[in-house]
N, C-alpha and C positions, 0 to 999 in steps of 0.2 A: 669802736671795736669792743670796748669794755661793756657798753650798754647792750650791744648785741649779744655778747656772751652772757650777761645777766638775764636777758630776755629768754634766751634759749635754755638756760638753766631753770628759770621759772617755769617755762612751758614743759620741759621734760619732767620736772618734778610734779607738775599738775597732772600730766597724763599718767604718770606712775601711780600717784595717789588715787586717781579715778579708777585705774585698773585694780588696785588693791581693794577699793571699796566695792567694786562690782563682784569680785571674787569672795571677799570676806563677809559681806552683808548677809548672804544666805546662811553662812556658818554662824554668824552672830544670832540670827533669828532662831536657828536650831538650838543653840545654847540657851537662849532666853526661854524658849518653849520648854526646855528640860528642867527649868527651875520653878515652873508654875504647875498648878494642878491641871488635870485634863479639862475641867470645866472652864477655867480661866483662859485657856488657849483659844477656845472657840468663840470667845466674846469678841464683839466688834466695837472699837478697834482692838487688835491684839496688843497685849502689853509689850512695851519695848525696853523695859528695865527688868533686871533680875528679880525673881520672886523669892519666897522663903521656903519653897518645897524642894529645894535642890537635893538635900541629903536623902529624903524619902524616895525621890524619883530614881536617883542613881542606885540606891540600895535595892529598890524593886527591880530595876533593870538587871543588875549584876547577879542577884541571888534569887530572882523569881518573884512574881507578884503582878497583880493587874490582870486585865482581861486580854492576855496575849494569845496570838494564834499558835504559839508553841509553849509547851510546859517546861522546856529546857531553859536553864538560866543563861544569860548572856555571857557570864564568865566561862561556862563550859563551851559555848559557841566560839568564843574568842580563843580558847585553848585549841579547839579543833582547827581553826583558821591558822593559828600560830604554827602548830605542828605541820600542817599541810604546806604552808609557805616555806618553812625551814627545810623540809624534805625536798620540795621542788627546787629551792634555791641551791642547796648544797649538792643535790644530785645533778642538776644542770651544770654547775661549775665543775664538779669533779669529772663527769663524763666528757665535757667539752675540753678540759685540760688534757686528759689522756688521749682523746681523739686527735686533737691538734698536735700533740707531741708525737703520736705515731705517724701522722701524715707528713710532718716536717722532717723528722729525724730517722725514720725507718724506710728501707727500700723493700717493697713487696709488689707482686704483680697487680696491675690495675689500680695502683695507688690513686691516681688522679680521677679515675672513674668513680671510686668510692667517695672521694672528696666531693665531686660534683653531684653524686647521688644524695649525699647529705645536704649539700647546698640547695638542691632543687626542692627539698621538703619545705623550704621557706614559702613556696607557693601553695602548700597544703596545710592550712591552719586546722585547728581542732574542729571548727564548725564544718569543714568539708569532709573530714574523715570520721565524723562523730558516730555515725551509725555502725560501721564495721568495728570501730574501736570499742563501742559499748557492747557489741555482740561478743567480742573476744573477752572483755573483762567480765561480763555476766557469765559466760561459759566457764571461766576460771573461778567463779564463786567469790568475786571480790567486790560485790555490791555492799555498800555500807561498811567499807573498811578504809583505813588510811592508805593501804596499797592501791586500792581502786581509785582513790582521789588523787594520788600522786604519780604512780608509775607511768600512766599514759602521757603525762606532761613533763616528764623528767629529762627528756633529751632536748637539746637546743642547737639548731643549725647556726643561728646567729652567733651564739657564744663560741662555737667551734671555729667559725670563720674569723672572728675577732682575735681569738688566741692564736690561730694559725698565722694571721698577718703579723701579730706581735712576735711570735717565735722566729719568723723569717728575718726580722730586724736584729736578732741577737747575733753579735759578731761571731764569725767562725773561729776566731782565736780562743774564745771561751770553750768551745767544743774540743778543740785540739788540746788545750791546757788540761781539761778534765780527763781526756783520754790518756795523756801522758802521766797524770797523777794516779792512774789506775781506777778511776771512777767508772762504774758501770752505768748503763742507761738510766736506771731508776735513781741512782745516787745523783747523777747529773740533773735529773728532773727535780729531785727533792731539794738539793742543796744550791742549785744555780737558777733553774728556770722559775721555780715557785717564788723565791724571794724577789726576783726581777718582775714577776707578774702580780705582785701584791696590790698595786694600785688599780690594775685592770680588774682583778678579782673583786676589789672593794666596789668599784663602779658597777660591775655586773651583779654583785650581791644586792645592792639597792634596787636595781631595776627588776631583778627576778623576784625579790621578796615582795615588792608591790604587785607584781604580776600574779604571784601565787596567792597573796592575801585577797586580791580582788576577783578571784575566779568566781563566776556565777553559773554559766551554762553547764559546764561539766559537773560540778557538785549538784546542780539541780537534777541531773539525770542519775547520778550515782548514789544519792542519799534518799532513802525512803523512811529511815528511822530518825526520830528527833535527836537522838544522842549523837548523830554524825552531822548535824547541820553546822556548816560554818556560819559566821556571823552575818555575811552578806545574804545568805538564804534565810537566816533568822529574821532579818529585818523585813523581808518579803512576807514571811509567814505571819508576822505581827499584824499585817494589813489584811489578813484573810477574812476578817469578820465584817468588812464594810465600814464606812465612815462612822456610823453611830456607835459601833462596838470598839473602836480603837482608842487606846490610851495614848494619845499623841505625845504627851510629855515623856512617856517611857520609850516610845519609838524614837523621838528626837535624842533622848539620852543614849540610846543604843547606837544611833548614827554617830554621835560624838565619840563614844567609846571605840567604835569601829575605825574611826579615823586616827586614833592616837598611835597605835603601833607603827603604821607606815610613816606617819609624821615624825615620830621619834627616831626611826631608822634613818630618815633623810637628814634630820637635824644633827644626829650624832655622827653620821658618816659623810657629812657635806664636804668636808675638806678632802677626804679620800676620793669621794665621788667625782668632784671637779678635777682633781689631779689625775685620776684614772682616765678621764675623757680627753684631757689636753696634754698630759705629760708624755713626752717621747724620749726622755733621758734614760740612758742605760747605765 
């Protein structure tokens, strides 16, 4: 029995390590490429150890330099991506909290109809409604603006549904106690529901931040000015000149930099993220 346990432990760890290698090796190659010159990368075989050009490469990527398809620095692109991701994340969570609060705790005509109307929008992703949405945004003059990048993506039926299900599990005794203490609806929402929802908010924050940061199709339509390129679009623009004109070391450095903010959010909020997904304690 002990031998079998050891064998299974060895096998599970081997599979886990192989999985990590499969996922991490491309990232390792990207990092190695970002530390060499553009000429060294295209040599056969490609170097597999870090080079001495790391500082120059990341400086050129962050502050401009090289034969890039865009004249805007990666630092500015990352700022655009950060603002876009934060506005989408905070907007989705705020609107979803208020929507779920209204659906659960208020009585009004056709309440369930409106809830299911919100829920049905899960079947209509941005790709399906992208042309009419673009027409509306363009008519409102929001091309190349943060509003145009964020407002069409700011509502979330998924988050509304999750918060509604969570609010339904809140004991009725809390509602009655708040009413007896003279708390109005918004005070009950602010002082009781929000503290209870903090783990769910944290989990959704991680998910929605990554969603907003990695947006590609919508910013591709909404941005024609280089000043409004998010970093994901910036990487694509760097490859516009064909293979011979690409500074692959700078492209790889940009890819590494683009992965850092979502990775940091996941690492820093990992505990809250897991707790928000599995914790049901009130």
